[in-house]
Every structure is written in structure tokens, then in C-alpha cells.
C-alpha positions as CSV (number, residue, x, y, z in Angstrom):
1,M,18.2,-65.1,-29.6
2,T,19.7,-67.5,-27.0
3,A,17.1,-68.9,-24.5
4,I,17.9,-68.4,-21.0
5,A,17.6,-71.7,-19.1
6,P,15.0,-71.3,-16.0
7,S,16.8,-71.7,-12.6
8,P,16.4,-75.1,-11.0
9,D,13.6,-75.5,-8.5
10,P,15.2,-76.0,-5.2
11,A,12.5,-78.2,-4.1
12,A,13.3,-80.6,-6.9
13,A,16.4,-81.5,-4.9
14,R,14.7,-82.2,-1.6
15,V,14.0,-85.9,-1.0
16,A,12.2,-87.2,2.0
17,T,13.3,-90.5,3.4
18,P,11.3,-92.6,6.0
19,R,12.5,-92.3,9.4
20,R,12.1,-94.3,12.6
21,Y,11.7,-92.2,15.7
22,V,11.5,-92.9,19.4
23,M,9.0,-90.7,21.6
24,C,7.6,-90.9,25.2
25,R,4.0,-89.7,25.7
26,P,4.1,-86.9,28.5
27,E,1.7,-88.7,30.9
28,H,4.0,-87.7,33.8
29,F,5.2,-84.3,32.6
30,T,5.3,-81.4,34.9
31,V,7.9,-78.8,36.0
32,S,8.7,-79.3,39.5
33,Y,12.5,-78.3,39.5
34,T,14.7,-76.0,37.5
35,I,17.6,-77.1,35.7
36,N,17.6,-74.7,32.7
37,P,16.5,-71.1,32.1
38,W,13.1,-72.1,30.7
39,M,11.8,-74.0,33.8
40,D,9.8,-72.4,36.3
41,P,8.0,-74.4,38.9
42,K,5.7,-71.5,39.8
43,T,4.3,-71.7,36.1
44,P,1.5,-74.3,35.9
45,V,1.6,-77.1,33.4
46,D,-1.5,-77.9,31.4
47,R,-0.8,-81.6,31.2
48,P,-4.0,-82.4,29.0
49,R,-2.7,-79.7,26.6
50,A,0.7,-81.2,26.7
51,L,-0.6,-84.6,25.8
52,A,-2.6,-83.2,23.0
53,Q,0.2,-81.3,21.4
54,W,2.3,-84.6,21.7
55,D,-0.4,-86.5,20.1
56,I,-0.6,-84.1,17.1
57,L,3.3,-84.1,16.7
58,R,3.2,-88.1,16.7
59,A,0.3,-88.0,14.1
60,K,2.0,-85.6,11.9
61,L,5.3,-87.6,11.8
62,E,3.2,-90.7,11.0
63,S,1.3,-89.1,8.3
64,Y,4.3,-88.3,6.6
65,G,5.4,-91.9,6.3
66,H,7.5,-92.2,9.5
67,T,7.5,-94.8,12.0
68,V,7.3,-93.9,15.8
69,D,8.2,-96.3,18.6
70,V,6.8,-95.1,22.0
71,V,8.6,-95.8,25.2
72,P,6.4,-95.8,28.4
73,G,7.0,-93.0,30.9
74,E,7.8,-93.6,34.4
75,P,6.3,-91.9,37.3
76,G,8.7,-89.3,39.0
77,L,10.5,-88.6,35.5
78,P,8.7,-85.7,34.4
79,D,11.3,-85.0,31.6
80,M,11.3,-88.5,30.0
81,V,9.0,-87.1,27.4
82,F,12.1,-85.5,26.0
83,A,13.4,-88.6,24.2
84,A,15.9,-87.1,22.0
85,N,18.1,-86.8,25.3
86,S,18.1,-90.6,25.9
87,G,21.0,-91.5,23.7
88,V,22.2,-91.6,20.3
89,V,21.4,-94.4,17.7
90,I,23.3,-95.0,14.3
91,G,23.5,-97.7,12.2
92,G,22.0,-100.2,14.8
93,R,24.4,-99.3,17.5
94,A,23.1,-97.3,20.5
95,L,24.9,-95.4,23.1
96,S,22.3,-94.4,26.1
97,A,22.8,-91.2,27.9
98,R,24.4,-90.3,31.2
99,F,22.6,-87.2,32.4
100,A,24.2,-84.1,33.9
101,H,21.6,-83.4,36.6
102,E,20.6,-85.7,39.3
103,E,16.9,-85.0,38.7
104,R,17.2,-86.7,35.4
105,A,19.8,-89.4,36.2
106,A,17.3,-92.1,36.3
107,E,16.2,-91.7,32.7
108,G,19.4,-93.2,31.5
109,P,18.8,-96.6,32.9
110,A,15.1,-96.4,31.9
111,Y,15.9,-95.7,28.3
112,H,18.8,-98.2,28.5
113,H,16.5,-101.0,29.6
114,W,14.0,-100.0,26.8
115,F,16.9,-100.2,24.1
116,S,18.0,-103.6,25.5
117,G,14.6,-105.1,24.1
118,R,15.3,-103.6,20.5
119,D,16.9,-105.5,17.7
120,L,20.2,-103.6,18.0
121,A,23.6,-104.8,16.9
122,D,25.3,-103.2,20.0
123,L,24.2,-101.3,23.1
124,A,26.3,-99.5,25.8
125,P,25.7,-97.0,28.4
126,A,27.7,-93.9,28.2
127,S,30.6,-93.6,30.4
128,E,30.9,-89.9,30.1
129,T,28.2,-87.2,30.7
130,N,26.2,-86.7,27.6
131,E,22.5,-86.2,26.9
132,G,22.0,-88.0,23.7
133,E,20.8,-86.1,20.6
134,G,20.4,-83.1,22.8
135,D,24.1,-82.6,22.2
136,F,24.8,-84.7,19.1
137,A,23.6,-84.4,15.7
138,Y,24.3,-86.9,13.0
139,A,25.0,-85.4,9.6
140,G,26.0,-88.3,7.6
141,S,29.8,-88.1,7.3
142,R,30.1,-86.5,10.7
143,I,28.7,-85.8,14.0
144,L,28.1,-82.3,15.2
145,A,28.3,-82.1,19.0
146,G,27.7,-79.3,21.6
147,V,30.0,-78.5,24.6
148,G,29.8,-76.0,27.4
149,F,26.7,-76.8,29.4
150,R,25.7,-80.5,29.5
151,C,28.3,-82.5,27.5
152,S,32.0,-82.6,27.9
153,L,34.8,-83.1,25.3
154,S,35.6,-86.6,26.8
155,A,31.9,-87.5,25.9
156,H,32.7,-86.4,22.3
157,A,35.7,-88.6,22.1
158,E,33.5,-91.5,23.5
159,V,31.0,-91.1,20.8
160,E,33.7,-90.8,18.2
161,Q,35.2,-94.1,19.2
162,Y,32.0,-95.8,19.6
163,F,30.3,-94.8,16.2
164,G,33.5,-94.6,14.3
165,L,32.7,-91.1,13.0
166,P,34.5,-87.8,13.3
167,V,32.9,-85.6,16.0
168,V,33.1,-81.9,15.4
169,S,33.1,-80.0,18.7
170,L,31.1,-76.9,18.8
171,E,31.2,-74.5,22.1
172,L,27.8,-73.3,23.2
173,V,28.0,-69.9,25.1
174,D,24.4,-68.8,25.8
175,P,22.7,-70.7,28.8
176,R,19.3,-70.2,27.0
177,F,20.5,-72.7,24.3
178,Y,22.0,-75.2,26.6
179,H,21.7,-78.0,24.2
180,L,23.0,-78.3,20.6
181,D,19.5,-79.1,19.4
182,T,18.1,-75.8,20.5
183,A,20.6,-73.7,18.4
184,L,21.3,-76.0,15.4
185,M,19.2,-78.3,13.1
186,V,20.4,-80.8,10.5
187,L,18.1,-80.5,7.5
188,D,20.0,-83.0,5.3
189,D,23.4,-84.4,5.1
190,D,24.7,-81.2,3.5
191,T,22.4,-78.6,4.9
192,I,22.1,-77.1,8.4
193,A,20.2,-74.2,10.0
194,Y,21.8,-72.6,13.0
195,Y,21.7,-69.4,15.3
196,P,25.4,-68.2,15.4
197,A,25.1,-66.0,18.6
198,A,24.6,-69.2,20.6
199,F,28.0,-70.5,19.7
200,S,31.7,-69.2,20.5
201,P,33.5,-67.2,17.8
202,A,35.6,-70.3,17.1
203,A,32.6,-72.6,16.7
204,Q,30.9,-70.0,14.3
205,D,34.1,-70.2,12.2
206,V,33.9,-74.0,12.1
207,L,30.3,-73.9,11.0
208,A,30.7,-71.3,8.4
209,A,33.6,-73.3,6.8
210,L,31.8,-76.6,7.0
211,Y,28.5,-75.2,5.9
212,P,28.8,-72.2,3.8
213,D,25.3,-72.5,2.3
214,A,23.5,-73.1,5.9
215,I,20.5,-71.2,6.8
216,V,21.1,-68.6,9.4
217,A,18.3,-68.3,11.9
218,D,17.5,-65.1,14.0
219,E,17.1,-64.7,17.6
220,N,13.2,-65.0,17.5
221,D,13.6,-68.3,15.7
222,A,15.9,-69.4,18.4
223,L,13.9,-68.1,21.3
224,S,10.8,-69.8,19.5
225,F,12.6,-73.0,19.7
226,G,12.4,-73.2,15.7
227,L,15.8,-74.8,15.5
228,N,14.6,-77.6,17.7
229,G,12.9,-79.2,14.9
230,V,13.0,-82.6,13.0
231,S,13.7,-82.8,9.2
232,D,13.3,-85.9,7.0
233,G,15.3,-84.2,4.2
234,Q,12.3,-82.5,2.8
235,H,9.6,-81.8,5.4
236,V,10.7,-79.8,8.5
237,F,8.6,-80.2,11.7
238,L,9.2,-77.1,13.8
239,D,7.5,-74.5,16.0
240,P,5.3,-72.1,14.0
241,G,6.6,-69.1,15.8
242,A,10.0,-69.2,13.9
243,T,8.7,-67.1,11.2
244,H,12.0,-66.0,9.6
245,L,13.3,-69.6,9.5
246,I,10.1,-71.0,8.0
247,A,10.3,-68.5,5.3
248,A,13.9,-69.4,4.7
249,L,13.3,-73.0,4.7
250,R,10.6,-72.5,1.9
251,E,13.0,-70.5,-0.1
252,R,15.4,-73.3,0.0
253,G,13.0,-75.9,-1.2
254,F,12.0,-77.5,2.2
255,Q,8.6,-78.0,3.4
256,P,7.8,-76.7,6.8
257,V,5.4,-78.5,8.8
258,P,4.5,-76.3,11.9
259,V,3.7,-78.0,15.3
260,D,2.8,-76.1,18.2
261,M,4.8,-77.6,21.4
262,S,4.3,-74.5,23.6
263,E,3.4,-76.4,26.6
264,L,6.3,-78.7,26.4
265,R,8.5,-75.6,26.1
266,K,7.9,-74.9,29.8
267,G,10.2,-77.7,30.4
268,G,12.7,-76.3,28.0
269,G,11.8,-78.6,25.0
270,G,10.0,-78.3,21.6
271,V,9.6,-80.8,18.7
272,K,13.1,-82.3,18.6
273,C,13.4,-82.7,22.2
274,C,10.6,-85.0,22.0
275,V,11.9,-87.1,19.1
276,L,14.9,-89.3,19.0
277,E,15.8,-90.6,15.6
278,Q,17.0,-94.2,15.1
279,H,19.5,-93.3,12.3
280,S,20.4,-95.5,9.4
281,R,24.1,-95.3,8.6
282,R,24.7,-92.8,5.7
283,D,28.4,-92.6,5.2
284,R,29.5,-91.3,2.0
285,V,33.0,-92.3,0.1
286,G,35.2,-89.4,0.8
287,G,33.0,-87.7,3.3
288,A,32.0,-84.0,3.1
């Protein structure tokens, strides 16, 4: 009788790699204006709770072996806590952001000044409007990029030229998911999770062709900011409310690490919004 080999354990293929992140403590966080559908100045912000949630996220990232560099917040810049929007950093090169709304415009120079004190091979301010990793997701052999609300195709061209990596433009169509990082999460260089309805039909076709084995999130996952998460290739830090996504991640061998960021969500941000990754270059011969 021929023995049937057991199915491979999907978790065996998942490997965590140490990452370096940038965060900004929400000491000045409040919601005093409206620039996205999640913001309502009439809803009070519990800043001590926001600080506690942020502290827990930082501690969890560090407990899993990652390094967190903290940028000092500045008075009058309540959204500076959303460090992911500050720029894109890949392989020692950084392009600082140029924000779409006047309320956040000063964040670009503030983060650029902080980047200028780092050991970077190159640093430039963006000429075109873009909000950093809010709309650019590095996936090893390519950069996925959102367009439609905060970022333009000309910004995609600028990022492609600056980093020397192909940029895949994806149109966002639902204003609730105004940044790419609210609708799509890179889990490793071959795997993403995303919410199809946030994208145009053409963008959905592109994603299905590039990532046929992607994890497809449902509406509750997306509305819970579950896709606004951070992955180290094995551990996925995300909102506990994304129950369908958490189950799907476990089934695929990833280890979900729930982190409640509900207070920061009042400003339209979650786990990923609070975390900019300083990426190592991970190009592969031939690409994917």
C-alpha cells in the first residue's frame, strides 16, 4: 500500500525577518479638521488612550525583534503620528512625502528634516503629490501604488524613476479607502491581502493576475482597518476586528498579532498608518 505524504505545513514556509520601522508618538494627536471620511471633529479624542495603544504597538513590534526609530512629534501637526505617510524608504534611499491637503503640508518638511539626520545613501523631497507608504507598497520586485484620491500617476512615475523599480498603478474607487494601505497589505514578496471592492475593475484584474493566491478580505475586514497592518513575513500586526482576515491568515501559515488602534482610527489610521518601514532592497533575479 502506497503511503500518502502529509500536506506541507504552510507555516513552515513563513519566515520572519527583522525590520526597521519609523514611528511618531501621538502626543499631539487630535481630530480638529476633516480630510477623510473617518474624521469627525465633533467626536472627542481620548489622547491618553491613543498614547497607550501606540505604546502597545511599539512594544509588540520590538518584542518580535524589530527596531523602532521614534520621530519627535510637532505641535500643530496632529496627524504626524501617521508615520507611514511620511515617505518611502528602500535600500538606503528615501523620498519624503508631499501631502495632498494643506492641513498636513508641514509634515513633509518635518519628516524630511528627520530623514536628513539619518545614514541614508540618498534623500530627496517629492516633487509630485504623494503620501508615502500610504499609497506605495514595496513588494520586492515591484512597488504597488494607489491612485485616485491622494496620489497621482505622475507621482508613480517619480517613484519608479527614483527607486529604479517598476510601479504598478492601481485605481482606488471608494473614498473610505483613500490610501492603498487601507485596502491592501503586502504579507511577503509573493503574497498580498486586499479588499477587491476598493479598486476599479481594471485594478482588480491586475491584482488577480499578479497575485492569484492572494488572501481576499471581506468588507468587515476592510472597515475594521484589518488591511492597514504590518507583516514581517510571518507575524502580521493588525486590528483584532478583522476576524475573517485573521482566520485566513492563520490558514495560510501566518501568525496574526492583534493590536487595538481604535482611538487612532478616529483620524483615519490603524497599525500600518503608524508605521513606516525602512526597507532593505529585496530584488530578485528575473522578478516575479
